[in-house]
LUMFIDO-43765 format. One record per residue (C-alpha): residue number from 1; z, x, y; residue in one letter. Coordinates in steps of 0.25 Angstrom, whole numbers, plus 5000, padded with zeros to 4 digits. Example, Ala and Ser with C-alpha at 12.3 -4.5 7.8 and 13.67 -1.06 7.14 Angstrom:
% LUMFIDO-43765
<numar><resi>1</resi><w>5031</w><u>5049</u><v>4982</v><resn>A</resn></numar>
<numar><resi>2</resi><w>5029</w><u>5055</u><v>4996</v><resn>S</resn></numar>
END
This chain:
% LUMFIDO-43765
<numar><resi>1</resi><w>5000</w><u>5000</u><v>5000</v><resn>M</resn></numar>
<numar><resi>2</resi><w>4997</w><u>5005</u><v>5014</v><resn>A</resn></numar>
<numar><resi>3</resi><w>5007</w><u>5010</u><v>5023</v><resn>K</resn></numar>
<numar><resi>4</resi><w>5010</w><u>5001</u><v>5035</v><resn>L</resn></numar>
<numar><resi>5</resi><w>5008</w><u>5006</u><v>5048</v><resn>I</resn></numar>
<numar><resi>6</resi><w>5019</w><u>5001</u><v>5057</v><resn>D</resn></numar>
<numar><resi>7</resi><w>5014</w><u>4999</u><v>5071</v><resn>G</resn></numar>
<numar><resi>8</resi><w>5027</w><u>4993</u><v>5075</v><resn>R</resn></numar>
<numar><resi>9</resi><w>5035</w><u>5006</u><v>5071</v><resn>E</resn></numar>
<numar><resi>10</resi><w>5025</w><u>5015</u><v>5078</v><resn>V</resn></numar>
<numar><resi>11</resi><w>5025</w><u>5007</u><v>5090</v><resn>A</resn></numar>
<numar><resi>12</resi><w>5040</w><u>5007</u><v>5092</v><resn>E</resn></numar>
<numar><resi>13</resi><w>5040</w><u>5022</u><v>5091</v><resn>T</resn></numar>
<numar><resi>14</resi><w>5030</w><u>5023</u><v>5102</v><resn>L</resn></numar>
<numar><resi>15</resi><w>5037</w><u>5012</u><v>5110</v><resn>K</resn></numar>
<numar><resi>16</resi><w>5050</w><u>5021</u><v>5110</v><resn>S</resn></numar>
<numar><resi>17</resi><w>5042</w><u>5032</u><v>5115</v><resn>K</resn></numar>
<numar><resi>18</resi><w>5036</w><u>5024</u><v>5126</v><resn>L</resn></numar>
<numar><resi>19</resi><w>5050</w><u>5019</u><v>5130</v><resn>L</resn></numar>
<numar><resi>20</resi><w>5055</w><u>5033</u><v>5132</v><resn>T</resn></numar>
<numar><resi>21</resi><w>5042</w><u>5036</u><v>5140</v><resn>L</resn></numar>
<numar><resi>22</resi><w>5044</w><u>5023</u><v>5149</v><resn>T</resn></numar>
<numar><resi>23</resi><w>5058</w><u>5027</u><v>5152</v><resn>E</resn></numar>
<numar><resi>24</resi><w>5055</w><u>5041</u><v>5156</v><resn>T</resn></numar>
<numar><resi>25</resi><w>5044</w><u>5036</u><v>5165</v><resn>L</resn></numar>
<numar><resi>26</resi><w>5053</w><u>5026</u><v>5172</v><resn>A</resn></numar>
<numar><resi>27</resi><w>5065</w><u>5036</u><v>5173</v><resn>K</resn></numar>
<numar><resi>28</resi><w>5057</w><u>5047</u><v>5179</v><resn>E</resn></numar>
<numar><resi>29</resi><w>5047</w><u>5039</u><v>5188</v><resn>T</resn></numar>
<numar><resi>30</resi><w>5052</w><u>5025</u><v>5189</v><resn>G</resn></numar>
<numar><resi>31</resi><w>5039</w><u>5019</u><v>5183</v><resn>V</resn></numar>
<numar><resi>32</resi><w>5040</w><u>5008</u><v>5173</v><resn>K</resn></numar>
<numar><resi>33</resi><w>5028</w><u>5006</u><v>5165</v><resn>P</resn></numar>
<numar><resi>34</resi><w>5022</w><u>4992</u><v>5168</v><resn>G</resn></numar>
<numar><resi>35</resi><w>5013</w><u>4984</u><v>5159</v><resn>L</resn></numar>
<numar><resi>36</resi><w>5006</w><u>4971</u><v>5164</v><resn>A</resn></numar>
<numar><resi>37</resi><w>4998</w><u>4961</u><v>5155</v><resn>I</resn></numar>
<numar><resi>38</resi><w>4989</w><u>4951</u><v>5159</v><resn>L</resn></numar>
<numar><resi>39</resi><w>4987</w><u>4939</u><v>5150</v><resn>R</resn></numar>
<numar><resi>40</resi><w>4977</w><u>4928</u><v>5152</v><resn>V</resn></numar>
<numar><resi>41</resi><w>4978</w><u>4915</u><v>5144</v><resn>G</resn></numar>
<numar><resi>42</resi><w>4988</w><u>4910</u><v>5134</v><resn>E</resn></numar>
<numar><resi>43</resi><w>4982</w><u>4917</u><v>5121</v><resn>D</resn></numar>
<numar><resi>44</resi><w>4994</w><u>4918</u><v>5112</v><resn>P</resn></numar>
<numar><resi>45</resi><w>4991</w><u>4932</u><v>5106</v><resn>A</resn></numar>
<numar><resi>46</resi><w>4989</w><u>4937</u><v>5120</v><resn>S</resn></numar>
<numar><resi>47</resi><w>5003</w><u>4931</u><v>5124</v><resn>Q</resn></numar>
<numar><resi>48</resi><w>5009</w><u>4938</u><v>5112</v><resn>L</resn></numar>
<numar><resi>49</resi><w>5003</w><u>4951</u><v>5115</v><resn>Y</resn></numar>
<numar><resi>50</resi><w>5007</w><u>4952</u><v>5129</v><resn>V</resn></numar>
<numar><resi>51</resi><w>5022</w><u>4947</u><v>5125</v><resn>H</resn></numar>
<numar><resi>52</resi><w>5022</w><u>4959</u><v>5115</v><resn>T</resn></numar>
<numar><resi>53</resi><w>5017</w><u>4969</u><v>5125</v><resn>K</resn></numar>
<numar><resi>54</resi><w>5027</w><u>4964</u><v>5135</v><resn>G</resn></numar>
<numar><resi>55</resi><w>5039</w><u>4966</u><v>5126</v><resn>I</resn></numar>
<numar><resi>56</resi><w>5035</w><u>4980</u><v>5122</v><resn>S</resn></numar>
<numar><resi>57</resi><w>5032</w><u>4984</u><v>5136</v><resn>A</resn></numar>
<numar><resi>58</resi><w>5046</w><u>4980</u><v>5140</v><resn>K</resn></numar>
<numar><resi>59</resi><w>5053</w><u>4986</u><v>5128</v><resn>E</resn></numar>
<numar><resi>60</resi><w>5049</w><u>5000</u><v>5133</v><resn>I</resn></numar>
<numar><resi>61</resi><w>5052</w><u>4997</u><v>5148</v><resn>G</resn></numar>
<numar><resi>62</resi><w>5039</w><u>4993</u><v>5154</v><resn>F</resn></numar>
<numar><resi>63</resi><w>5037</w><u>4983</u><v>5165</v><resn>H</resn></numar>
<numar><resi>64</resi><w>5029</w><u>4972</u><v>5159</v><resn>F</resn></numar>
<numar><resi>65</resi><w>5021</w><u>4960</u><v>5166</v><resn>E</resn></numar>
<numar><resi>66</resi><w>5013</w><u>4949</u><v>5160</v><resn>E</resn></numar>
<numar><resi>67</resi><w>5003</w><u>4942</u><v>5169</v><resn>H</resn></numar>
<numar><resi>68</resi><w>4998</w><u>4929</u><v>5162</v><resn>A</resn></numar>
<numar><resi>69</resi><w>4987</w><u>4921</u><v>5167</v><resn>F</resn></numar>
<numar><resi>70</resi><w>4981</w><u>4907</u><v>5162</v><resn>P</resn></numar>
<numar><resi>71</resi><w>4968</w><u>4908</u><v>5155</v><resn>A</resn></numar>
<numar><resi>72</resi><w>4961</w><u>4902</u><v>5167</v><resn>W</resn></numar>
<numar><resi>73</resi><w>4966</w><u>4912</u><v>5176</v><resn>V</resn></numar>
<numar><resi>74</resi><w>4956</w><u>4916</u><v>5188</v><resn>A</resn></numar>
<numar><resi>75</resi><w>4950</w><u>4929</u><v>5186</v><resn>P</resn></numar>
<numar><resi>76</resi><w>4954</w><u>4933</u><v>5200</v><resn>A</resn></numar>
<numar><resi>77</resi><w>4969</w><u>4931</u><v>5196</v><resn>A</resn></numar>
<numar><resi>78</resi><w>4968</w><u>4940</u><v>5184</v><resn>L</resn></numar>
<numar><resi>79</resi><w>4960</w><u>4951</u><v>5192</v><resn>E</resn></numar>
<numar><resi>80</resi><w>4971</w><u>4950</u><v>5203</v><resn>S</resn></numar>
<numar><resi>81</resi><w>4982</w><u>4952</u><v>5193</v><resn>T</resn></numar>
<numar><resi>82</resi><w>4975</w><u>4964</u><v>5186</v><resn>I</resn></numar>
<numar><resi>83</resi><w>4973</w><u>4971</u><v>5200</v><resn>Q</resn></numar>
<numar><resi>84</resi><w>4988</w><u>4969</u><v>5204</v><resn>E</resn></numar>
<numar><resi>85</resi><w>4992</w><u>4975</u><v>5191</v><resn>L</resn></numar>
<numar><resi>86</resi><w>4983</w><u>4987</u><v>5193</v><resn>N</resn></numar>
<numar><resi>87</resi><w>4990</w><u>4989</u><v>5206</v><resn>Q</resn></numar>
<numar><resi>88</resi><w>5004</w><u>4987</u><v>5202</v><resn>S</resn></numar>
<numar><resi>89</resi><w>5012</w><u>5000</u><v>5201</v><resn>P</resn></numar>
<numar><resi>90</resi><w>5021</w><u>4994</u><v>5191</v><resn>H</resn></numar>
<numar><resi>91</resi><w>5010</w><u>4991</u><v>5181</v><resn>I</resn></numar>
<numar><resi>92</resi><w>5004</w><u>5002</u><v>5172</v><resn>H</resn></numar>
<numar><resi>93</resi><w>4997</w><u>4994</u><v>5161</v><resn>G</resn></numar>
<numar><resi>94</resi><w>4989</w><u>4982</u><v>5162</v><resn>I</resn></numar>
<numar><resi>95</resi><w>4984</w><u>4973</u><v>5151</v><resn>I</resn></numar>
<numar><resi>96</resi><w>4974</w><u>4962</u><v>5151</v><resn>L</resn></numar>
<numar><resi>97</resi><w>4978</w><u>4954</u><v>5139</v><resn>Q</resn></numar>
<numar><resi>98</resi><w>4966</w><u>4950</u><v>5131</v><resn>L</resn></numar>
<numar><resi>99</resi><w>4959</w><u>4941</u><v>5127</v><resn>P</resn></numar>
<numar><resi>100</resi><w>4956</w><u>4935</u><v>5141</v><resn>L</resn></numar>
<numar><resi>101</resi><w>4952</w><u>4921</u><v>5141</v><resn>P</resn></numar>
<numar><resi>102</resi><w>4937</w><u>4918</u><v>5144</v><resn>T</resn></numar>
<numar><resi>103</resi><w>4930</w><u>4919</u><v>5154</v><resn>P</resn></numar>
<numar><resi>104</resi><w>4939</w><u>4931</u><v>5159</v><resn>L</resn></numar>
<numar><resi>105</resi><w>4931</w><u>4944</u><v>5158</v><resn>D</resn></numar>
<numar><resi>106</resi><w>4939</w><u>4953</u><v>5150</v><resn>K</resn></numar>
<numar><resi>107</resi><w>4931</w><u>4966</u><v>5153</v><resn>A</resn></numar>
<numar><resi>108</resi><w>4932</w><u>4963</u><v>5168</v><resn>Y</resn></numar>
<numar><resi>109</resi><w>4947</w><u>4961</u><v>5169</v><resn>F</resn></numar>
<numar><resi>110</resi><w>4950</w><u>4973</u><v>5160</v><resn>L</resn></numar>
<numar><resi>111</resi><w>4942</w><u>4981</u><v>5170</v><resn>S</resn></numar>
<numar><resi>112</resi><w>4951</w><u>4977</u><v>5181</v><resn>L</resn></numar>
<numar><resi>113</resi><w>4963</w><u>4983</u><v>5175</v><resn>V</resn></numar>
<numar><resi>114</resi><w>4967</w><u>4997</u><v>5181</v><resn>D</resn></numar>
<numar><resi>115</resi><w>4962</w><u>5007</u><v>5170</v><resn>P</resn></numar>
<numar><resi>116</resi><w>4975</w><u>5015</u><v>5172</v><resn>Q</resn></numar>
<numar><resi>117</resi><w>4983</w><u>5002</u><v>5168</v><resn>K</resn></numar>
<numar><resi>118</resi><w>4974</w><u>4997</u><v>5158</v><resn>D</resn></numar>
<numar><resi>119</resi><w>4983</w><u>5000</u><v>5146</v><resn>V</resn></numar>
<numar><resi>120</resi><w>4975</w><u>4992</u><v>5137</v><resn>D</resn></numar>
<numar><resi>121</resi><w>4963</w><u>5002</u><v>5138</v><resn>G</resn></numar>
<numar><resi>122</resi><w>4953</w><u>4992</u><v>5141</v><resn>L</resn></numar>
<numar><resi>123</resi><w>4948</w><u>4995</u><v>5155</v><resn>H</resn></numar>
<numar><resi>124</resi><w>4934</w><u>5001</u><v>5154</v><resn>P</resn></numar>
<numar><resi>125</resi><w>4939</w><u>5015</u><v>5159</v><resn>L</resn></numar>
<numar><resi>126</resi><w>4949</w><u>5016</u><v>5149</v><resn>N</resn></numar>
<numar><resi>127</resi><w>4939</w><u>5012</u><v>5138</v><resn>V</resn></numar>
<numar><resi>128</resi><w>4930</w><u>5023</u><v>5143</v><resn>G</resn></numar>
<numar><resi>129</resi><w>4941</w><u>5033</u><v>5143</v><resn>K</resn></numar>
<numar><resi>130</resi><w>4944</w><u>5030</u><v>5129</v><resn>L</resn></numar>
<numar><resi>131</resi><w>4929</w><u>5031</u><v>5125</v><resn>F</resn></numar>
<numar><resi>132</resi><w>4928</w><u>5044</u><v>5132</v><resn>Q</resn></numar>
<numar><resi>133</resi><w>4941</w><u>5049</u><v>5126</v><resn>G</resn></numar>
<numar><resi>134</resi><w>4946</w><u>5052</u><v>5140</v><resn>S</resn></numar>
<numar><resi>135</resi><w>4961</w><u>5052</u><v>5144</v><resn>S</resn></numar>
<numar><resi>136</resi><w>4968</w><u>5043</u><v>5154</v><resn>G</resn></numar>
<numar><resi>137</resi><w>4964</w><u>5030</u><v>5149</v><resn>G</resn></numar>
<numar><resi>138</resi><w>4971</w><u>5020</u><v>5140</v><resn>F</resn></numar>
<numar><resi>139</resi><w>4968</w><u>5016</u><v>5126</v><resn>V</resn></numar>
<numar><resi>140</resi><w>4969</w><u>5002</u><v>5121</v><resn>P</resn></numar>
<numar><resi>141</resi><w>4982</w><u>5000</u><v>5115</v><resn>P</resn></numar>
<numar><resi>142</resi><w>4978</w><u>4995</u><v>5101</v><resn>T</resn></numar>
<numar><resi>143</resi><w>4969</w><u>5007</u><v>5098</v><resn>P</resn></numar>
<numar><resi>144</resi><w>4979</w><u>5016</u><v>5104</v><resn>L</resn></numar>
<numar><resi>145</resi><w>4990</w><u>5010</u><v>5095</v><resn>G</resn></numar>
<numar><resi>146</resi><w>4981</w><u>5012</u><v>5083</v><resn>C</resn></numar>
<numar><resi>147</resi><w>4979</w><u>5026</u><v>5086</v><resn>L</resn></numar>
<numar><resi>148</resi><w>4994</w><u>5028</u><v>5088</v><resn>L</resn></numar>
<numar><resi>149</resi><w>4997</w><u>5022</u><v>5074</v><resn>L</resn></numar>
<numar><resi>150</resi><w>4986</w><u>5031</u><v>5068</v><resn>L</resn></numar>
<numar><resi>151</resi><w>4993</w><u>5043</u><v>5074</v><resn>Q</resn></numar>
<numar><resi>152</resi><w>5005</w><u>5040</u><v>5066</v><resn>T</resn></numar>
<numar><resi>153</resi><w>4998</w><u>5041</u><v>5053</v><resn>L</resn></numar>
<numar><resi>154</resi><w>4988</w><u>5052</u><v>5056</v><resn>Y</resn></numar>
<numar><resi>155</resi><w>4990</w><u>5066</u><v>5062</v><resn>P</resn></numar>
<numar><resi>156</resi><w>4976</w><u>5065</u><v>5066</v><resn>S</resn></numar>
<numar><resi>157</resi><w>4965</w><u>5055</u><v>5066</v><resn>L</resn></numar>
<numar><resi>158</resi><w>4954</w><u>5066</u><v>5066</v><resn>E</resn></numar>
<numar><resi>159</resi><w>4943</w><u>5064</u><v>5056</v><resn>G</resn></numar>
<numar><resi>160</resi><w>4949</w><u>5051</u><v>5051</v><resn>R</resn></numar>
<numar><resi>161</resi><w>4939</w><u>5039</u><v>5048</v><resn>M</resn></numar>
<numar><resi>162</resi><w>4943</w><u>5028</u><v>5057</v><resn>V</resn></numar>
<numar><resi>163</resi><w>4937</w><u>5014</u><v>5055</v><resn>G</resn></numar>
<numar><resi>164</resi><w>4939</w><u>5003</u><v>5066</v><resn>I</resn></numar>
<numar><resi>165</resi><w>4935</w><u>4989</u><v>5063</v><resn>V</resn></numar>
<numar><resi>166</resi><w>4933</w><u>4982</u><v>5076</v><resn>G</resn></numar>
<numar><resi>167</resi><w>4926</w><u>4987</u><v>5088</v><resn>G</resn></numar>
<numar><resi>168</resi><w>4934</w><u>4980</u><v>5100</v><resn>S</resn></numar>
<numar><resi>169</resi><w>4936</w><u>4986</u><v>5113</v><resn>A</resn></numar>
<numar><resi>170</resi><w>4951</w><u>4983</u><v>5111</v><resn>L</resn></numar>
<numar><resi>171</resi><w>4953</w><u>4991</u><v>5098</v><resn>V</resn></numar>
<numar><resi>172</resi><w>4940</w><u>4995</u><v>5090</v><resn>G</resn></numar>
<numar><resi>173</resi><w>4933</w><u>5003</u><v>5101</v><resn>K</resn></numar>
<numar><resi>174</resi><w>4945</w><u>5010</u><v>5107</v><resn>P</resn></numar>
<numar><resi>175</resi><w>4950</w><u>5013</u><v>5093</v><resn>M</resn></numar>
<numar><resi>176</resi><w>4937</w><u>5020</u><v>5089</v><resn>A</resn></numar>
<numar><resi>177</resi><w>4938</w><u>5029</u><v>5102</v><resn>M</resn></numar>
<numar><resi>178</resi><w>4952</w><u>5033</u><v>5099</v><resn>L</resn></numar>
<numar><resi>179</resi><w>4949</w><u>5036</u><v>5085</v><resn>M</resn></numar>
<numar><resi>180</resi><w>4937</w><u>5045</u><v>5089</v><resn>L</resn></numar>
<numar><resi>181</resi><w>4946</w><u>5052</u><v>5099</v><resn>Q</resn></numar>
<numar><resi>182</resi><w>4955</w><u>5055</u><v>5087</v><resn>Q</resn></numar>
<numar><resi>183</resi><w>4944</w><u>5062</u><v>5080</v><resn>G</resn></numar>
<numar><resi>184</resi><w>4942</w><u>5051</u><v>5070</v><resn>A</resn></numar>
<numar><resi>185</resi><w>4929</w><u>5046</u><v>5064</v><resn>T</resn></numar>
<numar><resi>186</resi><w>4928</w><u>5031</u><v>5068</v><resn>V</resn></numar>
<numar><resi>187</resi><w>4919</w><u>5019</u><v>5064</v><resn>W</resn></numar>
<numar><resi>188</resi><w>4920</w><u>5005</u><v>5071</v><resn>V</resn></numar>
<numar><resi>189</resi><w>4916</w><u>4993</u><v>5064</v><resn>A</resn></numar>
<numar><resi>190</resi><w>4918</w><u>4978</u><v>5065</v><resn>H</resn></numar>
<numar><resi>191</resi><w>4917</w><u>4965</u><v>5057</v><resn>S</resn></numar>
<numar><resi>192</resi><w>4902</w><u>4965</u><v>5057</v><resn>K</resn></numar>
<numar><resi>193</resi><w>4901</w><u>4980</u><v>5052</v><resn>T</resn></numar>
<numar><resi>194</resi><w>4892</w><u>4980</u><v>5039</v><resn>V</resn></numar>
<numar><resi>195</resi><w>4900</w><u>4984</u><v>5027</v><resn>N</resn></numar>
<numar><resi>196</resi><w>4913</w><u>4985</u><v>5034</v><resn>L</resn></numar>
<numar><resi>197</resi><w>4922</w><u>4986</u><v>5022</v><resn>P</resn></numar>
<numar><resi>198</resi><w>4915</w><u>4999</u><v>5017</v><resn>A</resn></numar>
<numar><resi>199</resi><w>4916</w><u>5005</u><v>5032</v><resn>L</resn></numar>
<numar><resi>200</resi><w>4931</w><u>5002</u><v>5032</v><resn>C</resn></numar>
<numar><resi>201</resi><w>4934</w><u>5009</u><v>5019</v><resn>E</resn></numar>
<numar><resi>202</resi><w>4929</w><u>5022</u><v>5026</v><resn>T</resn></numar>
<numar><resi>203</resi><w>4940</w><u>5022</u><v>5036</v><resn>A</resn></numar>
<numar><resi>204</resi><w>4952</w><u>5030</u><v>5034</v><resn>E</resn></numar>
<numar><resi>205</resi><w>4958</w><u>5023</u><v>5046</v><resn>I</resn></numar>
<numar><resi>206</resi><w>4954</w><u>5008</u><v>5048</v><resn>L</resn></numar>
<numar><resi>207</resi><w>4957</w><u>5001</u><v>5061</v><resn>I</resn></numar>
<numar><resi>208</resi><w>4954</w><u>4986</u><v>5061</v><resn>V</resn></numar>
<numar><resi>209</resi><w>4953</w><u>4977</u><v>5074</v><resn>A</resn></numar>
<numar><resi>210</resi><w>4943</w><u>4966</u><v>5071</v><resn>I</resn></numar>
<numar><resi>211</resi><w>4951</w><u>4954</u><v>5074</v><resn>G</resn></numar>
<numar><resi>212</resi><w>4949</w><u>4947</u><v>5060</v><resn>S</resn></numar>
<numar><resi>213</resi><w>4961</w><u>4945</u><v>5051</v><resn>P</resn></numar>
<numar><resi>214</resi><w>4961</w><u>4952</u><v>5038</v><resn>G</resn></numar>
<numar><resi>215</resi><w>4946</w><u>4957</u><v>5040</v><resn>F</resn></numar>
<numar><resi>216</resi><w>4947</w><u>4971</u><v>5034</v><resn>I</resn></numar>
<numar><resi>217</resi><w>4950</w><u>4970</u><v>5019</v><resn>Q</resn></numar>
<numar><resi>218</resi><w>4958</w><u>4980</u><v>5011</v><resn>G</resn></numar>
<numar><resi>219</resi><w>4947</w><u>4984</u><v>5002</v><resn>E</resn></numar>
<numar><resi>220</resi><w>4939</w><u>4989</u><v>5014</v><resn>W</resn></numar>
<numar><resi>221</resi><w>4950</w><u>4999</u><v>5018</v><resn>I</resn></numar>
<numar><resi>222</resi><w>4950</w><u>5014</u><v>5013</v><resn>Q</resn></numar>
<numar><resi>223</resi><w>4961</w><u>5017</u><v>5004</v><resn>N</resn></numar>
<numar><resi>224</resi><w>4972</w><u>5024</u><v>5012</v><resn>G</resn></numar>
<numar><resi>225</resi><w>4966</w><u>5020</u><v>5025</v><resn>A</resn></numar>
<numar><resi>226</resi><w>4974</w><u>5018</u><v>5038</v><resn>T</resn></numar>
<numar><resi>227</resi><w>4972</w><u>5003</u><v>5043</v><resn>V</resn></numar>
<numar><resi>228</resi><w>4975</w><u>4999</u><v>5057</v><resn>L</resn></numar>
<numar><resi>229</resi><w>4974</w><u>4984</u><v>5058</v><resn>D</resn></numar>
<numar><resi>230</resi><w>4973</w><u>4980</u><v>5073</v><resn>V</resn></numar>
<numar><resi>231</resi><w>4970</w><u>4965</u><v>5070</v><resn>G</resn></numar>
<numar><resi>232</resi><w>4980</w><u>4954</u><v>5074</v><resn>I</resn></numar>
<numar><resi>233</resi><w>4976</w><u>4941</u><v>5069</v><resn>N</resn></numar>
<numar><resi>234</resi><w>4984</w><u>4928</u><v>5068</v><resn>R</resn></numar>
<numar><resi>235</resi><w>4980</w><u>4919</u><v>5055</v><resn>L</resn></numar>
<numar><resi>236</resi><w>4981</w><u>4904</u><v>5055</v><resn>A</resn></numar>
<numar><resi>237</resi><w>4994</w><u>4906</u><v>5048</v><resn>S</resn></numar>
<numar><resi>238</resi><w>5000</w><u>4914</u><v>5060</v><resn>G</resn></numar>
<numar><resi>239</resi><w>5000</w><u>4927</u><v>5052</v><resn>K</resn></numar>
<numar><resi>240</resi><w>4996</w><u>4939</u><v>5060</v><resn>I</resn></numar>
<numar><resi>241</resi><w>4986</w><u>4948</u><v>5052</v><resn>V</resn></numar>
<numar><resi>242</resi><w>4977</w><u>4960</u><v>5055</v><resn>G</resn></numar>
<numar><resi>243</resi><w>4962</w><u>4962</u><v>5053</v><resn>D</resn></numar>
<numar><resi>244</resi><w>4965</w><u>4970</u><v>5040</v><resn>V</resn></numar>
<numar><resi>245</resi><w>4968</w><u>4962</u><v>5027</v><resn>D</resn></numar>
<numar><resi>246</resi><w>4982</w><u>4969</u><v>5026</v><resn>F</resn></numar>
<numar><resi>247</resi><w>4985</w><u>4965</u><v>5012</v><resn>A</resn></numar>
<numar><resi>248</resi><w>4973</w><u>4972</u><v>5006</v><resn>T</resn></numar>
<numar><resi>249</resi><w>4972</w><u>4983</u><v>5016</v><resn>A</resn></numar>
<numar><resi>250</resi><w>4986</w><u>4988</u><v>5014</v><resn>E</resn></numar>
<numar><resi>251</resi><w>4983</w><u>4991</u><v>4999</v><resn>K</resn></numar>
<numar><resi>252</resi><w>4972</w><u>5001</u><v>5003</v><resn>R</resn></numar>
<numar><resi>253</resi><w>4976</w><u>5006</u><v>5016</v><resn>A</resn></numar>
<numar><resi>254</resi><w>4985</w><u>5018</u><v>5018</v><resn>G</resn></numar>
<numar><resi>255</resi><w>4991</w><u>5013</u><v>5030</v><resn>A</resn></numar>
<numar><resi>256</resi><w>4989</w><u>5000</u><v>5038</v><resn>I</resn></numar>
<numar><resi>257</resi><w>4995</w><u>4993</u><v>5050</v><resn>T</resn></numar>
<numar><resi>258</resi><w>5001</w><u>4979</u><v>5048</v><resn>P</resn></numar>
<numar><resi>259</resi><w>4998</w><u>4967</u><v>5056</v><resn>V</resn></numar>
<numar><resi>260</resi><w>5006</w><u>4964</u><v>5064</v><resn>P</resn></numar>
<numar><resi>261</resi><w>5014</w><u>4977</u><v>5066</v><resn>G</resn></numar>
<numar><resi>262</resi><w>5003</w><u>4988</u><v>5066</v><resn>G</resn></numar>
<numar><resi>263</resi><w>4994</w><u>4990</u><v>5077</v><resn>V</resn></numar>
<numar><resi>264</resi><w>5000</w><u>4979</u><v>5086</v><resn>G</resn></numar>
<numar><resi>265</resi><w>5013</w><u>4986</u><v>5090</v><resn>P</resn></numar>
<numar><resi>266</resi><w>5005</w><u>4999</u><v>5093</v><resn>M</resn></numar>
<numar><resi>267</resi><w>4995</w><u>4991</u><v>5102</v><resn>T</resn></numar>
<numar><resi>268</resi><w>5007</w><u>4987</u><v>5111</v><resn>V</resn></numar>
<numar><resi>269</resi><w>5014</w><u>5001</u><v>5111</v><resn>V</resn></numar>
<numar><resi>270</resi><w>5001</w><u>5007</u><v>5115</v><resn>S</resn></numar>
<numar><resi>271</resi><w>4999</w><u>4998</u><v>5126</v><resn>L</resn></numar>
<numar><resi>272</resi><w>5013</w><u>5002</u><v>5131</v><resn>L</resn></numar>
<numar><resi>273</resi><w>5009</w><u>5016</u><v>5129</v><resn>R</resn></numar>
<numar><resi>274</resi><w>4997</w><u>5015</u><v>5138</v><resn>N</resn></numar>
<numar><resi>275</resi><w>5005</w><u>5008</u><v>5149</v><resn>T</resn></numar>
<numar><resi>276</resi><w>5016</w><u>5019</u><v>5149</v><resn>L</resn></numar>
<numar><resi>277</resi><w>5005</w><u>5029</u><v>5150</v><resn>E</resn></numar>
<numar><resi>278</resi><w>4999</w><u>5022</u><v>5162</v><resn>S</resn></numar>
<numar><resi>279</resi><w>5013</w><u>5022</u><v>5168</v><resn>A</resn></numar>
<numar><resi>280</resi><w>5014</w><u>5037</u><v>5166</v><resn>Y</resn></numar>
<numar><resi>281</resi><w>5001</w><u>5039</u><v>5172</v><resn>R</resn></numar>
<numar><resi>282</resi><w>5005</w><u>5031</u><v>5184</v><resn>S</resn></numar>
<numar><resi>283</resi><w>5016</w><u>5042</u><v>5187</v><resn>V</resn></numar>
<numar><resi>284</resi><w>5007</w><u>5054</u><v>5183</v><resn>G</resn></numar>
<numar><resi>285</resi><w>5014</w><u>5056</u><v>5170</v><resn>W</resn></numar>
<numar><resi>286</resi><w>5007</w><u>5060</u><v>5158</v><resn>E</resn></numar>
<numar><resi>287</resi><w>5009</w><u>5051</u><v>5146</v><resn>F</resn></numar>
<numar><resi>288</resi><w>5015</w><u>5058</u><v>5134</v><resn>P</resn></numar>
<numar><resi>289</resi><w>5007</w><u>5057</u><v>5121</v><resn>V</resn></numar>
<numar><resi>290</resi><w>5014</w><u>5047</u><v>5111</v><resn>L</resn></numar>
END
């Protein structure tokens, strides 16, 4: 049976380090990291995500703000709030919680966020820096969390065959860039990929973010492979499951993340890490490598 990769445990260890760094920053500069999240509409999943992020931020001493808008909000009102947060000296991280209700233009509103406060790593400038391998940008929290998990399992990712199923801008594409920067060999596939099962079996590390419950079957997985399941899907029964069929996958994988309790906690702690790094930059401090 596969070893369970406990994202909660790794996240708690990182949160302890972030708490120490937050306290040091506040003591020596008087700066308290500030995180603001803008949420539009009443999507239950978005409400839960924002609530979870807020609790974690407060636990390590951050200032936290939630700005909630009705689904019918005037675009000018949302734009005005983003600009106010861009100018606020108390806010170091800004998140526009996705998805946005139609007809709001996601790309436009993401581009309004100050790149230096874009702790979700979705502003075009931050995306470009990641693609180029340049420093000074922010990496989206979920891919960053996956990388941090893998670094607890492997002394180096150089030369590893990494397969990524799902090519979204939130996970798949930035994940591929991160893995290439680590010296891994990377392929990216999706639900329409021809002969996907055979391709999956080539991956020593398989990262799945496709948004389809139980899509990846255990027999597709290489014996002893490491599997990171990014998917979060709620079944009609109310049960939360990933994009990998866990029952069959854990019989072949060497290590696998559970859902929930795997990648999710790492996404939250990586968001906090980005926000704290932004606060460090605001006072001219170099952020330590965690």
